[in-house]
N, C-alpha and C positions, 0 to 999 in steps of 0.2 A: 545689149540696148547702146545705142551710140553712145559718145562720152560729149553730154553736156556740157562741160566746162569751161568756165572763160577762159580764153588760151590770149596772151603775151607775146611779141613778136619785137624781136632784138634785132636789131639793121645793122648790126657789126661784132667782131670778132671782141673772144673775150682773155685777156689776158693774162700771166700766172696772180692769184694776190684777191684775184675778181670775182665777184661769187652774185648768182642771181637765184632768189626764194622768193618760188612762186607759187600764188594758188590754187593752180589749173594747168595748161597746158602749156612749153612753154615752145617757139618756133626761131630759131638763131639765125637771121645769115649771114657767115662768118663762118671761121674756127671756133674753138673753144680749148685755148690749146692750156698745155701740162701746170698743173697748179692751179688754173683755173675751174666753178666748181657750182650749178644747178642742180636743183632743187628743187621742185615737180609736182603735183599732189597729180598731176596727172600724164600724161607723156610728151616725151621730150621729141624733135623734129633738130637738127641741125645741117642746117646747108651750105656743109662745108666739112672740115679738118675734127674729129672729136675723139683729143688729146688727153683731156680734162676726167675729172670727174665728176658721175650722173650720177642723180637717183632721181629717181622718173615712179610715182605713186608712191611719195613718200609718207603720202596719210595709211599706205596697206594695202591700197588699188592691187592686185594684181592683175590687173585685165590691160593696163599702161605697161608703153611700151617705147623703147627707144629707138632712134633715127634718126641716120647717117649716114653722108658720102663718103668715109674712109671713120671705121672703128675699128682706132686703137687707143684705148683710151687708159685713164693709170685703173680705177674698178669705174665697175659698173653696178648700181646699187636701184634693183624694181622692188619693190615692196620691200620686205624683211629680207629678198635673196642678194649674195652678192656673191660677184665675181668680178678676173682681173683675166686681163689676155692672156695669153703665154708667153713662158720669156721669147724675149727678144722684139716683141710687142705690135709683130706684123697686124693685118688688116686678116682676117682668116674667111675671106672670099678674093678671088684676084682680083677684081676690080669693081664696080658701081654701089647701089647705097646696099648699107646692110641695114640689118635694124634685130634688135631682143628683143627680148620676151619671156614669156614666161611658158610654158609648157610640162608638167605632168610634175609640179614641184621645185623646177627645176632651170637655172635660166640658158634659155637657149637664143645662139647665134645663129645667124644663115641669110644669105643673098635676099633685097627687098625682092619681092614683086606684088605688084601692083595689083590689086582684090579686084576678083573675076565678077 
């Protein structure tokens, strides 16, 4: 089923202490720095580096996902699932956009591939 939630566009980076809380999808043209937080009932796309905390599917939507050009967050939450990066905080893929989503009840992070 397609995601029919409203979408907000944030055309700036988020600094430490800044929060976005939105009932829908969030697209950020900039970075989410450590100490910043994004909470969305839908999916979150960061056209930049994701270093802060992101909670997609905050109202329980396990179909929500998180996409970022560089994924090195403090913590990722999708619906009721929580994960954090391995020690060292390095991006899990060599380069390019990455996506986090729920598969078989767990948060999976992979290199983003455009849908066919």
